[in-house]
C-alpha positions in Angstrom: 73.0 -11.6 112.5 73.2 -11.6 116.8 72.9 -15.7 117.0 76.0 -15.7 114.8 78.0 -13.0 117.2 76.5 -15.0 120.0 78.2 -18.0 118.6 81.3 -16.3 118.1 81.5 -15.1 120.8 81.0 -18.4 122.6 83.3 -20.4 120.5 86.5 -18.0 120.7 85.8 -17.7 124.9 85.5 -21.7 124.7 88.7 -21.8 122.9 90.6 -19.4 125.5 89.0 -21.3 128.7 90.7 -24.6 126.6 93.8 -23.1 126.3 94.5 -22.0 129.3 93.2 -25.4 130.9 95.9 -27.4 128.9 98.8 -24.6 129.8 98.1 -25.2 133.0 97.5 -29.4 133.1 100.8 -29.3 131.2 102.6 -27.7 134.3 100.7 -29.8 136.7 102.2 -32.7 134.5 105.5 -31.3 134.8 105.5 -30.6 138.8 103.8 -33.8 139.0 106.7 -35.8 136.8 109.3 -33.8 138.7 108.3 -35.1 142.3 107.7 -38.5 141.1 111.1 -38.7 139.2 112.2 -37.4 143.1 110.7 -39.8 144.9 111.4 -42.7 142.2 115.4 -42.0 142.1 115.4 -41.8 146.3 113.9 -45.6 146.7 116.8 -46.4 143.1 118.9 -45.2 145.3 117.7 -46.7 149.0 116.8 -49.6 147.4 115.6 -51.8 149.1 115.4 -49.3 152.4 113.4 -46.7 150.3 110.5 -49.5 149.1 110.6 -50.5 152.8 109.9 -47.0 153.2 106.8 -46.3 150.8 105.6 -49.2 151.7 104.9 -48.6 155.5 103.8 -45.2 154.6 101.4 -46.4 152.8 100.1 -49.1 154.4 97.3 -49.6 156.4 96.1 -51.2 159.6 92.6 -51.3 160.7 91.4 -53.6 163.2 94.4 -55.8 162.8 93.6 -56.3 158.7 96.6 -55.4 157.1 96.3 -53.9 153.3 99.0 -53.0 151.0 99.1 -51.4 148.0 98.9 -54.6 145.2 101.8 -52.8 142.9 104.7 -52.9 146.1 103.5 -56.6 146.1 104.3 -56.9 142.5 107.8 -54.7 143.0 108.9 -57.3 145.8 107.8 -60.4 144.0 109.6 -59.0 140.8 112.7 -58.3 142.6 112.4 -61.6 144.6 111.6 -60.4 148.4 109.5 -60.8 151.2 107.6 -58.5 153.9 106.3 -59.0 157.4 104.4 -56.6 159.5 105.1 -57.6 163.3 102.4 -56.6 166.1 103.9 -55.8 169.5 103.7 -59.9 170.5 106.3 -60.1 168.0 103.4 -62.0 165.6 102.8 -61.4 162.1 99.4 -60.2 160.9 100.8 -60.1 157.1 103.2 -62.1 155.5 103.5 -61.6 151.5 106.3 -64.4 149.8 108.1 -65.5 152.8 109.7 -68.3 152.4 108.7 -72.0 154.6 112.2 -71.1 157.0 110.7 -67.2 157.9 108.8 -67.5 161.1 105.4 -66.1 162.2 105.9 -64.9 165.4 109.2 -64.0 166.8 110.8 -63.6 170.4 112.5 -60.5 172.3 115.7 -61.8 171.4 115.1 -63.0 167.9 114.1 -59.3 167.7 116.8 -58.1 169.0 119.4 -60.2 167.1 117.4 -58.8 164.0 118.0 -55.3 164.6 121.3 -55.6 165.3 122.4 -58.0 162.7 120.0 -57.6 160.1 120.4 -61.0 159.2 117.9 -64.0 159.7 119.8 -67.5 158.6 120.9 -66.8 155.0 118.3 -63.4 155.0 119.6 -60.1 154.3 117.1 -57.7 155.9 115.5 -54.2 156.2 113.4 -52.8 159.3 111.4 -50.4 160.2 109.2 -49.4 163.0 105.9 -47.9 162.0 105.1 -45.4 165.0 102.1 -43.6 163.7 99.4 -46.0 164.9 98.5 -46.6 168.8 100.6 -49.7 168.8 104.1 -49.8 166.9 104.2 -52.0 163.9 108.2 -53.5 162.4 108.0 -53.7 158.9 110.5 -56.2 157.8 111.9 -56.8 154.3 114.0 -59.6 153.6 115.9 -61.3 150.3 119.0 -63.3 149.7 122.6 -61.8 148.0 123.7 -64.7 146.3 126.6 -62.8 145.7 127.6 -61.5 149.3 127.8 -64.8 150.3 129.7 -65.9 147.6 132.0 -63.3 148.2 132.1 -64.5 152.3 132.6 -68.2 152.0 135.5 -67.5 149.2 136.7 -65.2 151.9 136.7 -67.7 154.7 137.5 -70.7 152.2 141.0 -68.8 150.6 141.6 -66.0 152.9 144.8 -65.5 154.5 146.1 -62.4 156.0 143.4 -60.9 153.9 144.9 -62.3 150.3 144.6 -64.8 148.4 147.1 -67.1 148.1 148.6 -68.7 144.9 148.1 -72.3 145.7 144.3 -70.9 146.1 144.3 -68.1 143.0 143.2 -71.2 141.0 140.2 -71.7 142.7 139.4 -68.6 143.4 139.1 -67.6 139.4 136.8 -71.2 139.0 134.5 -69.7 140.9 135.3 -66.3 139.7 134.2 -67.4 136.0 131.0 -69.4 136.9 129.7 -66.5 138.8 130.4 -64.2 135.8 132.9 -61.1 137.6 136.3 -60.4 139.0 137.8 -60.0 142.3 139.8 -56.6 143.4 141.0 -56.5 147.0 142.2 -53.1 148.4 143.9 -51.5 150.9 142.3 -48.9 153.7 144.0 -46.2 151.1 141.4 -47.8 148.2 144.4 -49.1 146.8 144.1 -52.8 144.7 146.7 -55.3 146.4 145.2 -57.9 144.4 143.4 -58.7 141.5 141.9 -62.6 140.1 139.8 -62.7 137.5 138.0 -60.9 134.5 140.0 -57.7 135.6 138.0 -54.3 133.8 140.7 -51.8 134.8 139.6 -49.9 138.3 143.6 -48.6 139.7 142.1 -47.2 142.5 139.0 -47.0 144.2 137.6 -43.3 146.1 137.5 -43.0 150.1 133.9 -43.4 149.8 133.1 -46.0 147.7 132.7 -48.4 149.4 130.3 -47.0 151.7 128.2 -45.2 149.1 128.0 -49.3 147.8 126.6 -49.9 151.4 124.0 -47.5 152.0 123.0 -47.0 148.4 122.7 -50.3 147.5 119.9 -49.8 144.8 122.7 -48.0 143.0 125.4 -50.0 143.3 123.6 -53.3 142.1 126.4 -55.3 140.7 129.2 -55.6 143.2 129.9 -56.4 147.2 132.0 -56.1 149.6 134.0 -58.3 152.3 135.9 -56.1 154.8 138.4 -58.2 156.4 138.4 -56.4 160.1 142.3 -58.3 161.0 144.3 -57.5 157.5 142.1 -54.4 157.2 142.1 -55.2 153.9 138.7 -55.0 151.6 137.3 -57.7 149.4 135.4 -56.0 146.5 133.2 -58.7 143.9 131.9 -57.5 140.6 129.8 -58.8 138.5 130.3 -58.5 134.1 126.8 -59.0 133.0 125.6 -56.7 134.4 126.9 -53.2 134.4 129.7 -52.6 136.8 128.1 -49.4 137.9 125.2 -47.9 137.4 124.9 -44.3 137.0 123.1 -42.0 139.2 120.2 -41.0 137.9 120.6 -36.9 136.7 117.8 -36.1 138.3 117.8 -32.1 136.7 118.5 -33.2 133.2 116.0 -35.5 132.8 113.8 -32.5 134.6 115.2 -30.5 131.8 114.6 -32.7 128.5 111.2 -33.0 130.1 111.1 -29.1 129.9 112.3 -29.1 126.4 110.1 -31.8 125.2 106.7 -30.6 127.0 107.8 -26.8 125.5 107.9 -28.6 122.0 104.5 -30.3 122.4 103.1 -27.1 123.6 104.7 -25.3 120.7 103.5 -28.0 117.7 100.6 -27.8 119.7 100.2 -24.0 119.2 101.0 -23.8 115.4 98.6 -27.0 114.5 95.6 -24.9 116.5 96.6 -22.0 115.0 96.4 -24.2 111.5 93.2 -25.4 112.7 91.7 -22.0 113.6 92.4 -20.9 109.9 91.0 -24.4 108.6 87.9 -24.2 110.6 87.4 -20.0 110.0 88.8 -19.8 106.6 87.2 -23.1 104.4 84.1 -22.7 105.1 84.4 -18.4 103.5 86.6 -20.5 100.6 83.7 -22.1 100.3 81.7 -19.4 100.8 83.6 -17.6 97.3 83.6 -20.4 95.7 79.8 -20.7 95.6 79.9 -16.8 94.5 82.6 -17.4 91.2 80.3 -20.2 89.9 77.4 -18.0 90.2 79.1 -15.0 89.1 79.8 -17.1 85.9 76.1 -18.0 85.0 77.0 -21.9 86.6 74.1 -22.5 88.6 73.5 -26.3 88.2 77.5 -26.3 89.8 76.8 -24.3 92.4 76.3 -26.8 95.4 77.7 -30.0 93.8 77.6 -33.6 95.4 81.0 -32.4 96.6 80.3 -29.6 98.7 77.2 -31.0 100.0 79.9 -33.6 101.1 81.4 -31.2 103.1 79.4 -29.3 104.8 75.5 -31.5 106.0 76.6 -35.0 107.2 74.5 -38.3 105.8 71.3 -37.5 108.3 71.1 -34.2 106.5 72.9 -31.8 109.5 75.2 -29.2 109.3 78.6 -30.8 110.5 80.2 -28.9 113.3 83.1 -26.9 111.9 80.5 -25.5 109.6 77.8 -24.8 112.3 79.4 -21.6 113.6 77.9 -20.1 110.2 74.6 -22.2 109.9 72.3 -19.7 108.8 74.9 -17.7 106.0 74.7 -21.7 104.6 71.5 -22.5 105.1 70.4 -19.3 102.7 72.8 -20.2 100.4 72.0 -23.3 99.8 68.9 -22.5 99.7 69.5 -20.5 97.1 71.2 -22.7 95.2 69.3 -25.5 94.9 66.0 -23.0 94.2 68.7 -21.7 90.9 69.3 -25.3 90.8 66.3 -26.7 90.4 64.9 -23.7 88.2 67.2 -24.2 85.4 67.0 -28.0 85.5 62.7 -27.3 85.1 63.4 -24.4 81.9 66.4 -26.9 80.2 64.2 -30.1 81.3 60.6 -28.6 79.6 62.7 -27.0 76.5 63.6 -30.4 76.2 60.5 -31.8 76.3 59.1 -29.4 73.9 61.5 -29.6 70.8 60.8 -33.3 71.8 57.3 -33.2 71.7 57.1 -30.6 67.8 59.7 -33.2 66.3 57.4 -36.1 67.5 54.1 -34.4 65.9 56.1 -33.1 62.7 57.4 -36.5 62.0 54.3 -38.8 63.2 52.1 -35.9 61.6 53.8 -36.0 58.5 53.0 -39.2 57.1 48.8 -38.3 57.8 48.5 -35.6 56.2 50.5 -36.2 53.2 48.0 -38.8 52.6 44.9 -35.9 53.2 47.0 -33.7 51.2 47.0 -36.1 48.9 43.3 -36.8 48.3 42.9 -33.3 48.6 45.1 -32.1 45.4 42.8 -35.1 43.7 39.6 -33.8 44.4 40.5 -30.4 43.7 42.0 -31.0 40.6 38.4 -32.0 38.7 40.4 -33.8 36.1 38.8 -37.4 37.5 35.1 -38.0 38.1 35.1 -39.9 41.1 32.5 -43.3 41.3 30.1 -43.1 44.5 32.5 -45.7 46.2 35.8 -44.1 45.5 34.6 -40.9 47.2 33.2 -43.2 49.7 36.4 -44.7 49.7 38.2 -41.5 49.6 36.3 -40.5 53.0 36.5 -43.4 54.6 40.6 -42.8 54.5 40.3 -39.4 55.7 37.9 -39.7 58.6 40.4 -42.9 60.2 44.1 -40.5 59.5 42.4 -37.9 61.1 41.4 -40.1 64.0 45.1 -41.7 63.7 45.9 -37.6 64.0 43.7 -37.0 66.6 44.6 -39.9 68.9 48.5 -39.0 67.9 47.9 -35.6 69.8 46.8 -36.8 73.0 49.2 -39.8 73.0 51.9 -37.0 72.6 50.7 -34.9 75.5 50.2 -37.9 77.6 53.9 -38.3 76.4 54.5 -35.4 77.3 52.7 -35.4 81.3 54.9 -38.9 82.3 58.0 -37.5 81.3 57.3 -34.6 83.7 55.7 -35.9 86.4 52.2 -34.1 86.1 50.2 -36.9 84.9 47.7 -37.2 88.1 47.0 -40.1 89.6 44.2 -41.3 91.5 45.5 -44.5 93.5 43.3 -47.1 95.2 43.5 -50.3 96.2 42.9 -53.1 93.5 42.7 -56.6 93.4 45.1 -57.2 90.4 43.4 -60.8 89.3 40.2 -59.6 88.6 40.7 -56.4 87.1 43.3 -58.1 84.6 40.7 -60.5 84.1 38.1 -57.8 82.8 40.8 -56.3 80.6 41.5 -59.5 78.7 37.8 -60.9 78.5 37.2 -56.8 76.6 39.7 -57.7 73.6 37.4 -62.1 73.7 34.4 -60.1 73.1 35.7 -57.4 71.0 34.7 -58.6 67.6 36.5 -56.9 65.5 39.5 -58.7 66.8 39.7 -61.9 64.8 42.0 -64.9 64.1 43.5 -64.0 67.7 43.2 -66.5 70.6 43.3 -65.4 73.7 44.3 -67.2 77.9 44.2 -66.4 81.2 45.7 -68.1 83.8 45.2 -66.5 87.7 46.8 -66.8 91.1 45.3 -68.7 93.5 45.1 -66.1 95.5 44.4 -62.0 96.0 46.9 -59.7 95.0 46.1 -56.2 96.1 48.3 -53.4 94.9 48.0 -49.3 94.8 46.7 -48.0 91.3 45.1 -45.9 89.4 42.6 -48.3 87.3 42.0 -45.8 84.3 45.8 -45.3 83.2 46.9 -49.0 84.4 43.9 -50.1 82.1 45.5 -48.0 79.7 48.6 -49.4 79.4 47.2 -53.2 79.7 46.0 -52.3 76.1 49.1 -50.7 74.6 50.5 -53.8 75.9 48.3 -56.0 74.2 47.4 -54.2 71.2 50.8 -53.8 70.3 51.2 -57.4 70.0 48.0 -58.0 68.0 49.1 -55.6 65.8 53.1 -56.2 65.0 52.5 -59.8 65.0 51.0 -62.0 61.3 48.0 -64.0 62.2 46.7 -66.4 63.3 48.1 -65.6 67.3 48.0 -66.8 70.7 48.2 -64.4 73.8 48.3 -65.2 77.3 48.3 -63.5 80.1 49.2 -64.6 83.4 49.1 -63.1 87.1 50.9 -64.4 89.9 52.8 -63.7 92.8 56.6 -63.2 94.1 56.8 -62.7 97.5 56.0 -59.1 98.1 55.2 -58.7 94.7 52.7 -58.6 92.1 53.1 -60.0 88.3 51.7 -59.8 85.1 52.8 -61.8 81.9 51.8 -61.3 78.2 52.6 -63.2 76.2 52.7 -64.3 72.6 53.3 -66.5 70.0 54.3 -64.4 67.5 57.4 -63.7 65.3 59.6 -62.1 67.8 61.6 -58.9 67.5 66.0 -58.8 67.4 68.1 -57.5 70.5 68.3 -53.9 68.5 64.4 -53.7 68.4 64.0 -55.2 72.1 67.1 -52.6 73.7 65.1 -49.9 71.5 61.8 -50.6 71.8 60.5 -48.1 74.8 62.4 -45.2 72.5 59.7 -42.7 71.6 60.1 -42.0 68.1 62.3 -45.7 67.3 60.8 -48.2 64.5 62.1 -51.6 64.2 62.6 -53.5 61.0 61.3 -57.0 61.8 57.5 -56.8 62.7 56.1 -54.7 58.6 54.9 -52.0 60.4 53.4 -49.7 59.0 54.0 -45.9 58.8 50.6 -45.1 60.6 52.2 -46.9 63.9 53.5 -43.6 66.5 55.8 -46.4 68.7 54.7 -44.3 71.3 52.2 -47.4 73.1 55.3 -49.4 74.2 56.9 -45.6 75.7 53.7 -45.1 77.7 53.0 -48.4 79.2 56.5 -48.3 80.2 55.7 -44.6 82.1 52.6 -45.6 83.5 54.8 -48.2 85.4 56.8 -46.8 86.7 54.8 -44.0 87.9 53.4 -46.7 89.5 56.9 -47.4 91.1 56.5 -50.7 89.2 59.0 -52.4 86.6 58.3 -53.7 82.7 60.6 -55.3 81.1 61.0 -57.4 77.6 62.2 -60.8 76.8 61.6 -61.4 73.0 64.0 -63.5 70.1 63.0 -63.9 66.5 60.4 -66.5 65.5 60.0 -67.3 69.2 57.5 -64.7 70.3 57.6 -61.9 73.0 57.5 -61.9 76.9 56.5 -58.3 78.8 56.7 -58.4 82.2 55.3 -56.0 84.8 56.3 -56.3 88.4 54.3 -54.3 91.2 55.2 -53.5 94.8 52.7 -55.4 96.9 
C-alpha cells in the first residue's frame, strides 16, 4: 500500500512540474516570437540596410578570417545581392557573390565616392562601418535595380521640363508595357500632373510617401522614384506584376493572433490532459469493476479475457505504463482470476473425462459381459448336459473375455492419464533405428502371428531422439497390431525409418483393404468403429487413440493416409 501511495504522489508531482514547465516554455516561445517578429519587421522595412546591420552585428572577424552565417549568404543569394568586407587598407578580406567588375581593393577616392553617392558603376550600395574591433571594417552590400535604371533612362531620354512631351508618350508607353507598369509624374504638392500607362487610380500622393519609399525600400519595393530638380517634379514608376504597395506589417496584430492561438492551444491541451487523466486513472477502475461483476455472476472463465490481458500486459508479459500505478492490485487480481479459472477448467475437464471414461467402459464392456452372463445362465439352468469339450470351450471363452475386459480397463486408465497429461514419462536418448528394428523383430518371432510378411528398412545414419522406451514401444505395438487385426490375411507390413531435416520419421505401411475417408477422419476417436474392416465388437477402438496421444506426449505427430483397396500408411514424426 505504501508503494502505491508513493507512486501516486510521484505521478501527480511529476505532472504538476510538467504543466508548469509547459506553460513557462509557451510564454518563452511567445516572447521569442515577438522579439523575432519585431526584428524581422525592422529588417523588412529597412531592407537591405537592416540586413547589412544584422550581418555586421553577427559576423566574426579574427586574425583576418571572416565568418558570416550561411543563412545571410543564402538570403543575399535569393535577393541577387553581393557582399564585401573591406579592411582599413581598402582591401576586401571577404567577398560573396561579387560580380567580376567589382574590385578586390579600393583607393581612398573610390571609398569617398561610394560613401557620397552610394553607387558603384550600375550597382546601388549600402555601407556600414564596424568599429567594434581594434581596426575598423567597412561592410558593403551591392545590388542592381533595373527598375531605377529604366526610370532614369526614360527621364533622361524623354523628359522635357519634368514632363513627357506628346510625341514621346507612345514610346514611353511601349517601354512601360514591356516593364509591366505605369508612370506618374507629380508636382511638389503630390498632385499627379501626368499619367502614362495602366493607371491604378491614385489621385494624390501623401507628403511622406515618396520619402518613406526611399528610406524603407523593403516596404515600398514595387515602385521607384526619380526627382527632377529643375522642374521640381517627381517621376514615380509602378510595376503591375506585383503588389504595388506592400502592406506594412501589423506587429501588434500578429502578436495578438499568436497569443490567441497559443491560448487556444493551451486550452485544448488542458482539455486533452483532463481527458487523459480520466482515461488513465478511470480505465483501470472500470476494468476492476468489470472483473468483479464477472466474478459475481460466476463467469470465472471470463474474468480475464484475452482482450483484457492485451489491454493490461505488453508482448513481453509486463504491465503497460498506463496500468503500472495499480501493479500490485492487478497482479493480485490476475493471479486470483487465473487460479479460479484454472480450477474451474480442471474440474470441468475432470468431470468430462470421468463421464467419457464411464461411458466408454459401459459401452465396451457390455458385449463381453453379455457373453459371460449368457454362459453363466446356461450353466446355472441345469437343462443341458455339457460335454467336457463344450465346458472347456465355455471356460476358454469366459477367460478370453475376462482378459479382454482387464486389458480394456487398463487401456481406459492409460487413456485417462494421457488426456489429463498425468502420464509420467521417463525420457532418455535412444537410437530410433535400433528401437524400431527390435520392435519389428518381436512381431516376426511371434509364433501366434501367421501369414504376415514383415520388412524393415532403416536410415543409413543414426537417428537419436528423446523418448520413453516403454510407451514408445506400446505405441508401435498398437499400430502394428491394429494393421494385423483389421486386415485379411495374407498381409504384408513394411516398416521404414528415415531422417528428414530435423525430424526422425517412422512409416508403417500395409497392403490391406484400406479405409474410406470417414473412417480415416474418425480413426483417432476413442469410441469410433469403422465399417470397412469387418471389425468385431471386441475391437475396443482405443488403440489408435492411445497411440496418437503417446506420440503427442513425445512432441511428435501421427498421421494416416489410406484408401479403399490401396492399404494404409501411418507416419510418425519426431523432433531430433
